[in-house]
C-alpha positions as a LaTeX table, in Angstrom:
\begin{tabular}{lrrr}
\hline
Residue & $x$ (\AA) & $y$ (\AA) & $z$ (\AA) \\
\hline
Met1 & $-45.17$ & $-267.78$ & 154.89 \\
Ile2 & $-45.79$ & $-264.75$ & 152.73 \\
Glu3 & $-49.09$ & $-263.44$ & 153.51 \\
Thr4 & $-49.95$ & $-261.26$ & 150.53 \\
Tyr5 & $-48.62$ & $-260.18$ & 147.06 \\
Ser6 & $-48.30$ & $-256.92$ & 148.47 \\
Ser7 & $-45.69$ & $-257.91$ & 151.14 \\
Tyr8 & $-44.07$ & $-260.06$ & 148.41 \\
Ile9 & $-43.41$ & $-256.62$ & 146.37 \\
Asp10 & $-42.30$ & $-254.95$ & 149.51 \\
Thr11 & $-39.73$ & $-257.57$ & 150.52 \\
Tyr12 & $-38.43$ & $-258.48$ & 147.11 \\
Leu13 & $-39.05$ & $-255.75$ & 144.85 \\
Val14 & $-38.79$ & $-252.33$ & 146.94 \\
Gln15 & $-37.49$ & $-253.08$ & 150.36 \\
Pro16 & $-34.67$ & $-250.60$ & 151.02 \\
Gly17 & $-33.11$ & $-253.30$ & 153.06 \\
Arg18 & $-32.18$ & $-255.25$ & 149.71 \\
Glu19 & $-29.25$ & $-252.94$ & 149.22 \\
Asn20 & $-27.52$ & $-253.95$ & 146.07 \\
Arg21 & $-29.00$ & $-257.44$ & 145.74 \\
Pro22 & $-30.76$ & $-258.01$ & 142.72 \\
Val23 & $-34.57$ & $-258.89$ & 142.85 \\
Pro24 & $-34.96$ & $-262.87$ & 143.07 \\
Gly25 & $-36.68$ & $-263.51$ & 139.76 \\
Glu26 & $-40.01$ & $-265.33$ & 138.65 \\
His27 & $-38.58$ & $-268.44$ & 139.92 \\
His28 & $-38.41$ & $-267.45$ & 143.25 \\
Phe29 & $-41.94$ & $-265.83$ & 142.80 \\
Val30 & $-43.25$ & $-269.01$ & 141.64 \\
Ser31 & $-42.20$ & $-271.16$ & 144.41 \\
Ala32 & $-42.42$ & $-268.90$ & 147.47 \\
Tyr33 & $-45.71$ & $-267.15$ & 146.70 \\
Leu34 & $-47.67$ & $-268.70$ & 143.82 \\
Val35 & $-47.46$ & $-272.36$ & 143.90 \\
Pro36 & $-48.66$ & $-272.64$ & 147.80 \\
Arg37 & $-51.73$ & $-270.22$ & 146.80 \\
Ile38 & $-52.58$ & $-272.47$ & 143.63 \\
Phe39 & $-51.99$ & $-275.60$ & 145.99 \\
Glu40 & $-54.86$ & $-274.10$ & 148.23 \\
Ile41 & $-56.92$ & $-273.87$ & 145.52 \\
Arg42 & $-56.47$ & $-277.06$ & 143.57 \\
Gly43 & $-55.07$ & $-279.58$ & 146.31 \\
Lys44 & $-52.32$ & $-280.79$ & 144.01 \\
Val45 & $-48.69$ & $-279.93$ & 143.00 \\
Pro46 & $-48.18$ & $-279.02$ & 139.43 \\
Glu47 & $-46.68$ & $-281.35$ & 137.05 \\
Tyr48 & $-44.09$ & $-278.71$ & 136.14 \\
Ile49 & $-42.76$ & $-275.82$ & 137.63 \\
Asn50 & $-40.86$ & $-273.19$ & 135.53 \\
Pro51 & $-40.04$ & $-275.79$ & 132.58 \\
Asp52 & $-37.83$ & $-273.15$ & 130.80 \\
Gly53 & $-36.22$ & $-274.52$ & 127.63 \\
Thr54 & $-38.80$ & $-277.53$ & 127.67 \\
Lys55 & $-40.41$ & $-276.48$ & 124.44 \\
Ser56 & $-43.47$ & $-279.03$ & 124.59 \\
Ile57 & $-44.40$ & $-277.64$ & 127.98 \\
Val58 & $-46.34$ & $-274.37$ & 127.65 \\
Gly59 & $-46.26$ & $-272.07$ & 130.84 \\
Asp60 & $-43.94$ & $-271.78$ & 134.00 \\
Val61 & $-46.66$ & $-273.52$ & 136.19 \\
Val62 & $-48.22$ & $-276.40$ & 134.42 \\
Tyr63 & $-50.97$ & $-278.75$ & 135.35 \\
Tyr64 & $-51.79$ & $-282.07$ & 133.55 \\
Asp65 & $-54.62$ & $-284.29$ & 134.06 \\
Ala66 & $-54.91$ & $-287.97$ & 132.72 \\
Gly67 & $-51.46$ & $-287.33$ & 130.81 \\
Lys68 & $-52.98$ & $-284.10$ & 128.89 \\
His69 & $-52.13$ & $-280.67$ & 129.44 \\
Gln70 & $-55.06$ & $-279.02$ & 131.47 \\
His71 & $-53.45$ & $-275.60$ & 132.42 \\
Gly72 & $-50.37$ & $-273.55$ & 131.87 \\
Leu73 & $-49.52$ & $-270.05$ & 133.64 \\
Glu74 & $-46.68$ & $-267.83$ & 132.34 \\
Val75 & $-45.18$ & $-265.72$ & 134.90 \\
Lys76 & $-43.13$ & $-262.63$ & 134.48 \\
Leu77 & $-41.64$ & $-260.87$ & 137.46 \\
Gly78 & $-40.64$ & $-257.20$ & 136.92 \\
Thr79 & $-40.10$ & $-257.50$ & 133.18 \\
Val80 & $-41.72$ & $-259.12$ & 130.35 \\
Arg81 & $-38.99$ & $-260.53$ & 128.12 \\
Leu82 & $-40.03$ & $-263.18$ & 125.37 \\
Thr83 & $-37.63$ & $-265.24$ & 123.85 \\
Ser84 & $-37.80$ & $-265.59$ & 120.03 \\
Gly85 & $-39.65$ & $-269.17$ & 120.42 \\
Glu86 & $-42.04$ & $-267.76$ & 123.04 \\
Phe87 & $-42.76$ & $-264.39$ & 121.02 \\
Asn88 & $-43.16$ & $-266.39$ & 117.56 \\
Ser89 & $-45.69$ & $-269.00$ & 119.23 \\
Trp90 & $-47.15$ & $-266.91$ & 121.56 \\
Ile91 & $-47.49$ & $-263.34$ & 120.26 \\
Val92 & $-47.29$ & $-263.51$ & 116.40 \\
Ser93 & $-48.97$ & $-266.97$ & 115.97 \\
Met94 & $-52.81$ & $-267.01$ & 116.15 \\
Lys95 & $-52.76$ & $-270.71$ & 116.84 \\
Thr96 & $-54.24$ & $-270.28$ & 120.36 \\
Ser97 & $-53.66$ & $-274.20$ & 121.14 \\
Gly98 & $-49.84$ & $-273.37$ & 121.57 \\
Trp99 & $-50.58$ & $-270.27$ & 123.99 \\
Pro100 & $-50.24$ & $-270.52$ & 127.64 \\
Asp101 & $-53.88$ & $-270.30$ & 129.35 \\
Ser102 & $-53.09$ & $-267.62$ & 131.91 \\
Phe103 & $-50.69$ & $-264.95$ & 132.55 \\
Ile104 & $-49.54$ & $-263.53$ & 135.90 \\
Gly105 & $-47.25$ & $-260.64$ & 136.04 \\
Ile106 & $-46.22$ & $-258.73$ & 139.26 \\
Gly107 & $-44.47$ & $-255.27$ & 139.12 \\
His108 & $-43.84$ & $-252.61$ & 141.83 \\
Lys109 & $-47.42$ & $-250.95$ & 141.46 \\
Gly110 & $-49.25$ & $-254.48$ & 141.58 \\
Ile111 & $-50.02$ & $-257.86$ & 140.08 \\
Thr112 & $-52.13$ & $-259.27$ & 137.31 \\
Val113 & $-53.81$ & $-262.59$ & 136.64 \\
Cys114 & $-55.68$ & $-262.92$ & 133.35 \\
Ser115 & $-56.10$ & $-264.88$ & 129.94 \\
Trp116 & $-53.19$ & $-265.15$ & 127.71 \\
Arg117 & $-55.33$ & $-263.87$ & 125.20 \\
Glu118 & $-55.90$ & $-260.75$ & 127.24 \\
Phe119 & $-52.19$ & $-260.32$ & 127.97 \\
Arg120 & $-51.19$ & $-260.76$ & 124.38 \\
Arg121 & $-54.02$ & $-257.79$ & 123.38 \\
Ala122 & $-52.18$ & $-255.60$ & 126.20 \\
Tyr123 & $-48.67$ & $-256.50$ & 125.25 \\
Ile124 & $-49.17$ & $-255.49$ & 121.83 \\
Ala125 & $-50.99$ & $-252.14$ & 122.84 \\
Leu126 & $-47.96$ & $-251.63$ & 125.18 \\
Val127 & $-45.18$ & $-252.03$ & 122.31 \\
Arg128 & $-47.58$ & $-249.78$ & 120.18 \\
Ser129 & $-48.02$ & $-247.14$ & 122.87 \\
Lys130 & $-44.28$ & $-245.89$ & 122.34 \\
Lys131 & $-43.67$ & $-243.12$ & 120.06 \\
Gly132 & $-42.97$ & $-244.06$ & 116.49 \\
Asn133 & $-44.65$ & $-247.82$ & 117.21 \\
Glu134 & $-48.31$ & $-246.74$ & 116.57 \\
Lys135 & $-48.76$ & $-249.24$ & 113.55 \\
Trp136 & $-46.40$ & $-252.09$ & 114.81 \\
Thr137 & $-47.48$ & $-255.64$ & 114.50 \\
Pro138 & $-45.75$ & $-258.46$ & 115.77 \\
Gln139 & $-43.30$ & $-260.20$ & 112.95 \\
Glu140 & $-41.62$ & $-263.28$ & 113.44 \\
Leu141 & $-38.13$ & $-263.27$ & 115.12 \\
Glu142 & $-35.15$ & $-264.99$ & 114.28 \\
Pro143 & $-33.65$ & $-267.47$ & 116.99 \\
Lys144 & $-31.74$ & $-266.01$ & 120.08 \\
Lys145 & $-33.61$ & $-262.88$ & 119.44 \\
Tyr146 & $-36.16$ & $-260.99$ & 121.82 \\
Gly147 & $-39.42$ & $-259.72$ & 121.37 \\
Pro148 & $-39.93$ & $-256.25$ & 122.55 \\
Ile149 & $-39.01$ & $-256.01$ & 126.40 \\
Arg150 & $-41.44$ & $-254.10$ & 128.59 \\
Gln151 & $-42.25$ & $-253.65$ & 132.29 \\
Val152 & $-45.10$ & $-255.43$ & 133.95 \\
Asp153 & $-45.75$ & $-251.86$ & 135.60 \\
Gly154 & $-46.09$ & $-250.60$ & 131.91 \\
Leu155 & $-48.63$ & $-253.30$ & 131.01 \\
Leu156 & $-51.13$ & $-252.78$ & 133.90 \\
Pro157 & $-52.85$ & $-249.70$ & 132.54 \\
His158 & $-53.33$ & $-251.55$ & 129.03 \\
Leu159 & $-55.27$ & $-254.55$ & 130.94 \\
Asp160 & $-58.89$ & $-254.65$ & 131.76 \\
Gln161 & $-58.63$ & $-253.14$ & 135.33 \\
Ser162 & $-60.68$ & $-256.09$ & 136.69 \\
Val163 & $-57.70$ & $-258.24$ & 136.52 \\
Val164 & $-55.01$ & $-255.64$ & 137.99 \\
Phe165 & $-54.72$ & $-255.70$ & 141.84 \\
Gln166 & $-52.82$ & $-252.82$ & 143.06 \\
Tyr167 & $-49.72$ & $-252.80$ & 145.53 \\
Glu168 & $-51.25$ & $-251.94$ & 149.11 \\
Ser169 & $-48.92$ & $-250.60$ & 151.59 \\
Glu170 & $-51.15$ & $-250.61$ & 154.32 \\
Pro171 & $-51.77$ & $-254.13$ & 156.00 \\
His172 & $-55.45$ & $-254.24$ & 156.13 \\
Leu173 & $-55.78$ & $-253.04$ & 152.58 \\
Ala174 & $-53.06$ & $-255.56$ & 151.47 \\
Val175 & $-55.23$ & $-258.42$ & 153.03 \\
Ser176 & $-58.49$ & $-257.32$ & 151.35 \\
Ala177 & $-56.65$ & $-256.91$ & 147.88 \\
Glu178 & $-55.16$ & $-260.60$ & 148.19 \\
Ala179 & $-58.56$ & $-261.87$ & 148.77 \\
Glu180 & $-59.82$ & $-260.25$ & 145.61 \\
Phe181 & $-56.49$ & $-261.44$ & 143.86 \\
Ser182 & $-57.26$ & $-265.08$ & 145.13 \\
Lys183 & $-60.72$ & $-264.96$ & 143.67 \\
Ser184 & $-59.38$ & $-263.82$ & 140.28 \\
Leu185 & $-56.60$ & $-266.67$ & 140.42 \\
Arg186 & $-59.18$ & $-269.19$ & 141.35 \\
Ser187 & $-61.30$ & $-268.25$ & 138.59 \\
Ala188 & $-58.37$ & $-268.11$ & 136.04 \\
Ile189 & $-57.21$ & $-271.82$ & 137.14 \\
Asp190 & $-60.39$ & $-273.20$ & 137.14 \\
Ser191 & $-61.48$ & $-272.24$ & 133.57 \\
\hline
\end{tabular}
């Protein structure tokens, strides 16, 4: 079992032994690391895991209760890439009922778990931070386009730092950081 998010980062994002193999992707992260953590907290398997292309399901890890959406987490590993449908519904639209409940992003520098509202605010700030984009506002995209593509590591400084957990290379620090992340994850999915 993967003990900490820092060990996940070591093994799958930065380890020199990966040679020329690509990073496995968010589906791997969700199944190998995230779902076991959430199972420890909730005691149940999600109703959906990575329902890409299932438009009525909001998020990558989704819990239902009594047949209704209870909580949806959207996960990004390394890169924040939103399809036109996601971008239009989750960034452009102010209709919060169509948004995921939480965002989890993992990069080389660490991991975050936050509300979608916090992610959306930080994502817009990150896009605006690029020179020449200071007044950028999200506009509806045509089908088959993507919203501005950004790295999770670039997003982390734009988030409230209480929801950012740094990568730790020392095992004892990694275990301590994991405990703090787990508290934040519990808080996010219990809300």
